[in-house]
C-alpha positions in Angstrom: -9.9 9.5 6.8 -11.2 10.7 3.5 -14.4 12.4 4.7 -15.4 14.6 1.9 -18.7 15.4 3.4 -16.9 17.2 6.2 -15.2 19.4 3.7 -18.5 20.5 2.3 -19.9 21.1 5.7 -16.8 23.2 6.4 -17.3 25.3 3.3 -20.9 25.9 4.0 -20.5 26.9 7.6 -17.1 28.5 7.4 -18.0 30.8 4.5 -21.7 31.2 5.5 -22.8 29.6 2.3 -24.4 26.4 1.2 -27.5 26.5 3.3 -28.6 29.7 1.6 -28.3 28.0 -1.8 -25.3 30.1 -3.0 -22.3 28.2 -4.4 -19.4 27.9 -2.0 -17.2 29.1 -4.8 -19.0 32.4 -5.4 -16.2 34.1 -3.5 -13.8 33.0 -6.3 -13.7 34.0 -10.0 -15.4 32.0 -12.7 -11.9 31.0 -13.9 -11.1 29.5 -10.5 -14.3 27.5 -10.4 -13.6 26.1 -13.9 -10.0 25.2 -13.0 -11.2 23.5 -9.9 -13.8 21.5 -11.8 -11.3 20.6 -14.4 -8.8 19.4 -11.8 -11.4 17.2 -10.2 -12.4 15.7 -13.5 -8.7 15.0 -14.3 -8.3 13.4 -10.9 -11.3 11.1 -11.6 -9.8 10.1 -15.0 -6.4 9.3 -13.5 -7.8 7.3 -10.7 -10.2 5.3 -12.9 -7.8 4.6 -15.7 -4.8 3.8 -13.4 -6.7 1.3 -11.3 -8.6 -0.1 -14.2 -5.2 -0.9 -15.7 -4.2 -2.9 -12.6 -7.5 -4.8 -12.7 -7.1 -5.5 -16.4 -3.6 -6.8 -15.9 -4.9 -9.4 -13.5 -7.6 -10.4 -16.0 -5.2 -10.9 -19.0 -2.1 -12.3 -17.1 -2.6 -15.5 -15.2 0.9 -15.3 -13.7 -0.3 -12.4 -11.5 -3.0 -14.5 -9.7 -0.9 -15.4 -6.7 -1.8 -14.8 -3.1 0.4 -11.8 -2.5 -0.9 -10.1 -5.7 -4.5 -10.5 -4.7 -4.0 -7.8 -2.0 -2.8 -5.4 -4.8 -5.9 -6.3 -6.8 -8.1 -5.6 -3.8 -6.5 -2.2 -3.3 -7.0 -1.3 -7.0 -10.7 -2.2 -6.8 -11.3 0.1 -3.8 -9.3 2.9 -5.4 -11.2 2.5 -8.7 -14.5 2.8 -7.0 -13.3 6.0 -5.2 -12.8 7.5 -8.7 -15.8 6.0 -10.3 -18.4 6.7 -7.6 -17.3 9.0 -4.7 -15.7 11.9 -6.5 -18.2 12.2 -9.4 -21.0 12.6 -6.9 -19.0 15.1 -4.9 -18.2 17.4 -7.9 -21.7 18.9 -8.4 -22.2 19.1 -4.7 -19.1 21.2 -4.1 -19.7 23.4 -7.2 -23.3 24.2 -6.4 -23.1 24.1 -2.6 -26.2 21.9 -2.4 -26.8 18.2 -2.1 -29.7 17.6 -4.5 -29.9 13.8 -4.5 -31.9 13.3 -1.3 -31.2 12.0 2.2 -31.1 8.3 1.3 -28.5 8.7 -1.5 -26.6 11.0 0.8 -26.2 8.3 3.4 -25.4 5.7 0.8 -22.7 8.0 -0.6 -21.2 8.6 2.8 -21.1 4.9 3.7 -19.5 3.9 0.5 -17.0 6.9 0.6 -15.9 6.0 4.1 -15.9 2.3 3.3 -13.7 2.6 0.2 -11.2 5.0 1.7 -10.8 3.0 4.9 -10.6 -0.3 2.9 -7.9 1.3 0.8 -5.9 2.0 4.0 -6.3 -1.6 5.3 -5.3 -3.0 1.9 -2.1 -1.0 2.0 -1.4 -2.6 5.4 -2.1 -6.1 3.9 0.3 -5.5 1.1 3.0 -4.2 3.4 2.5 -7.1 5.8 2.8 -9.6 3.0 6.1 -8.0 2.0 7.2 -8.1 5.7 6.5 -11.8 6.0 8.2 -12.6 2.6 11.4 -11.0 3.9 11.5 -12.0 7.6 9.9 -15.5 7.3 10.6 -16.7 3.8 10.1 -20.4 4.5 6.6 -20.1 6.0 5.8 -17.5 3.3 6.6 -19.8 0.4 4.6 -22.6 2.1 1.5 -20.4 2.2 1.6 -19.2 -1.4 -0.8 -21.9 -2.5 -3.4 -21.0 0.2 -5.7 -18.6 -1.5 -8.4 -19.0 1.1 -6.1 -17.4 3.6 -5.7 -14.3 1.4 -9.5 -14.2 0.8 -10.2 -14.3 4.5 -7.8 -11.4 5.1 -9.4 -9.3 2.4 -12.9 -10.0 3.7 -11.8 -9.0 7.2 -10.3 -5.7 5.8 -13.6 -4.8 4.1 -15.8 -5.9 7.0 -13.7 -3.9 9.5 -13.8 -0.8 7.2 -17.6 -1.0 7.1 -18.1 -1.6 10.8 -15.8 1.3 11.7 -18.1 4.0 10.1 -21.1 2.4 8.4 -23.3 1.9 11.5 -22.4 5.3 12.9 -23.3 7.0 9.6 -26.7 5.3 9.3 -27.8 5.3 12.9 -26.2 8.4 14.6 -29.2 10.6 14.3 -31.4 7.9 15.8 -29.0 7.4 18.7 -28.9 11.0 19.7 -32.6 11.5 18.8 -32.3 14.3 16.2 -30.7 15.2 12.8 -27.9 17.7 12.8 -27.1 17.9 9.1 -29.3 20.4 7.2 -31.5 19.1 4.3 -29.4 20.4 1.5 -26.1 19.3 2.9 -24.4 15.9 3.1 -21.9 15.1 5.8 -21.7 12.7 8.7 -23.6 13.4 11.9 -20.5 12.7 14.0 -18.5 15.4 12.1 -18.0 17.5 15.3 -17.9 14.6 17.7 -14.2 14.7 18.5 -14.0 11.6 20.8 -15.6 9.4 18.2 -13.2 10.8 15.5 -10.2 10.2 17.8 -11.1 6.6 18.3 -11.9 6.0 14.7 -8.7 7.7 13.6 -6.7 5.4 15.8 -8.0 2.4 13.9 -8.2 4.0 10.5 -4.9 5.9 10.4 -2.6 5.9 13.4 -2.5 2.1 13.9 -2.0 1.4 10.2 0.8 4.0 10.0 2.6 2.6 13.0 2.2 -0.9 11.5 3.7 0.2 8.2 6.6 1.9 9.9 7.2 -1.3 12.0 7.1 -3.5 8.8 9.6 -1.2 7.1 12.0 -1.0 10.0 11.9 -4.8 10.5 12.7 -5.4 6.9 15.5 -2.9 7.0 17.1 -4.4 10.1 16.6 -7.9 8.7 18.4 -7.0 5.5 21.2 -5.3 7.4 21.7 -8.4 9.6 21.7 -10.8 6.7 24.2 -8.5 4.8 26.6 -8.7 7.7 26.1 -12.4 8.2 26.7 -13.1 4.5 29.9 -11.1 4.6 31.1 -13.0 7.6 30.3 -16.4 6.1 32.2 -15.5 2.9 35.3 -14.4 4.9 35.1 -17.4 7.2 34.8 -19.9 4.3 37.9 -18.5 2.6 39.9 -18.5 5.8 38.9 -22.1 6.7 39.2 -23.5 3.2 42.2 -21.9 1.5 42.2 -24.9 -0.8 39.2 -23.3 -2.5 41.6 -20.8 -3.9 44.5 -23.2 -4.7 43.5 -26.8 -4.4 46.7 -28.5 -5.5 46.9 -31.5 -3.3 49.2 -33.4 -5.7 52.2 -31.3 -4.6 52.0 -32.6 -1.0 52.5 -36.2 -2.0 56.1 -37.4 -1.0 58.1 -40.3 -2.6 56.6 -43.7 -1.8 56.5 -47.2 -3.3 54.6 -47.3 -6.6 51.6 -49.1 -5.1 51.5 -46.7 -2.2 51.7 -43.8 -4.7 48.8 -45.1 -6.6 46.7 -45.5 -3.5 47.6 -42.0 -2.3 46.9 -40.6 -5.7 43.4 -42.2 -5.7 42.8 -40.7 -2.2 44.1 -37.4 -3.3 41.7 -37.4 -6.3 38.8 -38.3 -3.9 39.7 -35.5 -1.6 40.0 -33.1 -4.5 36.5 -34.2 -5.8 35.2 -33.7 -2.3 36.6 -30.3 -2.0 35.2 -29.4 -5.4 31.8 -30.6 -4.4 31.9 -28.7 -1.2 33.1 -25.6 -3.0 30.3 -25.8 -5.6 27.7 -26.4 -2.8 29.0 -23.3 -0.8 29.1 -21.2 -4.0 25.5 -22.3 -4.8 24.3 -21.5 -1.3 26.1 -18.1 -1.2 24.7 -17.3 -4.7 21.2 -18.1 -3.5 21.7 -16.0 -0.3 22.9 -13.1 -2.5 20.0 -13.4 -4.8 17.4 -13.4 -2.0 19.1 -10.5 -0.3 19.2 -8.5 -3.5 15.5 -9.3 -4.1 14.5 -8.3 -0.6 16.5 -5.0 -1.0 14.4 -4.2 -4.0 11.3 -4.8 -1.9 12.5 -2.6 0.9 13.0 0.5 -1.2 9.4 0.7 -2.5 8.1 -0.1 1.0 9.9 3.0 2.3 8.3 5.1 -0.4 4.9 3.6 0.6 5.2 4.6 4.2 6.2 8.1 3.3 3.5 8.6 0.7 0.9 7.1 3.0 1.8 9.5 5.8 2.0 12.5 3.5 -1.5 11.8 2.0 -3.4 10.7 5.1 -1.9 12.5 8.1 -2.8 16.1 7.2 -6.5 15.5 6.8 -6.7 13.2 9.9 -5.0 15.6 12.2 -6.9 18.7 10.9 -10.2 16.8 11.2 -9.6 16.0 14.9 -8.4 19.5 15.7 -11.4 21.0 13.9 -13.8 18.7 15.8 -12.3 19.7 19.1 -12.6 23.4 18.5 -15.9 23.1 16.7 -14.5 24.4 13.4 -13.4 27.7 14.9 -9.6 27.3 14.7 -8.9 25.8 11.3 -9.5 27.9 8.2 -11.7 26.2 5.7 -9.2 26.3 2.8 -6.6 24.4 4.8 -9.1 21.7 5.6 -10.4 21.7 2.0 -6.8 21.2 0.7 -6.0 18.4 3.2 -9.3 16.7 2.3 -8.1 16.0 -1.3 -4.9 14.3 -0.3 -6.4 10.8 0.4 -8.1 10.9 -3.0 -4.8 11.8 -4.5 -3.4 8.7 -2.8 -5.8 6.6 -4.8 -4.4 8.1 -8.0 -0.8 7.5 -6.9 -1.3 3.8 -5.8 -1.4 2.3 -9.3 2.0 3.8 -10.0 3.5 3.1 -6.6 2.5 -0.5 -5.7 3.6 -2.2 -9.0 7.2 -1.2 -7.9 6.9 -4.0 -5.4 6.1 -6.6 -8.1 8.3 -7.0 -11.1 5.7 -9.2 -12.8 3.1 -6.5 -12.4 5.3 -4.1 -14.3 5.8 -6.6 -17.0 2.0 -7.0 -17.3 1.6 -3.2 -17.6 4.2 -3.2 -20.4 2.3 -5.9 -22.2 -0.9 -3.9 -22.0 0.6 -0.5 -22.9 3.2 -1.5 -25.5 2.1 -4.9 -26.9 3.7 -4.3 -30.4 7.0 -3.2 -28.9 7.3 -6.3 -26.7 6.5 -8.6 -29.7 9.3 -7.0 -31.6 
């Protein structure tokens, strides 16, 4: 969960700053504050440009507009908005220690921040699920490629679930408990220290997706291993059962007969030879197709393994520390650890435009057309 508001609340309370109006970075040198601001601005630029490139690729290249690629576009949109909206509003807040945009805009920012980061997680699951189906159920997957409505429904469900998970709680929590906990000049969710809500939300927002991604990858890996063994067995069995594929010289087996019988047997031998050739070409074609699909799926499996690792690395630290911090009411986690972990999900939004095109060769080609148009023409 990318709850930046929690990070600011942590800085304010952990360092005894923020409420008093002093910058949470007054404990650091001016150089450190400048470096931090520069790093945040660079992160915004990387996220915005990287994900804008993905969106632009879909605009200019019609070949990308397939069902499976729409999930990638959906992810790019959510990540783009993280860099274009969420982080820019956070930068002055973290540098000044005050939220100066009012309560309404604070809640709007919180809702959109949680919505985009959770939608990004669900879009990652959709992409991985799509790859899982393409490898383990290729026939049904190809049959559904023309059904864009199915993809649209999945994307809408992802966004709706992401909103329902945190949106109502952010907007109505203070009315449910009958009081406002967050100070006027701060901006973080009212449920920030409510550990049982955070545990339930984290199960939906991180743990279930991470388990799903792991399952998809392991299933693809096992499927590829099984098909590799099967293909090897088929090749060996074919050669053992049909040695004539190696040396189909049936003419040598014809003994001495009457001329008319020899002609008849010769015709039969030619027919059998043609039949063997046809069977041989058919088997070669089938094996070639199996090898091609297996090689293609292996190329899918490697990036998916990277996806699982990057997802866990970027999302797990913040989620785990957030729950621990809520349980101990912020007394057992140093604020700098939480602050560091809080940036990881946003870094994930910067990595995604580089990571996910690895799953789609045509996306990489579209990138090359956009970045090096002159080179490709030559």
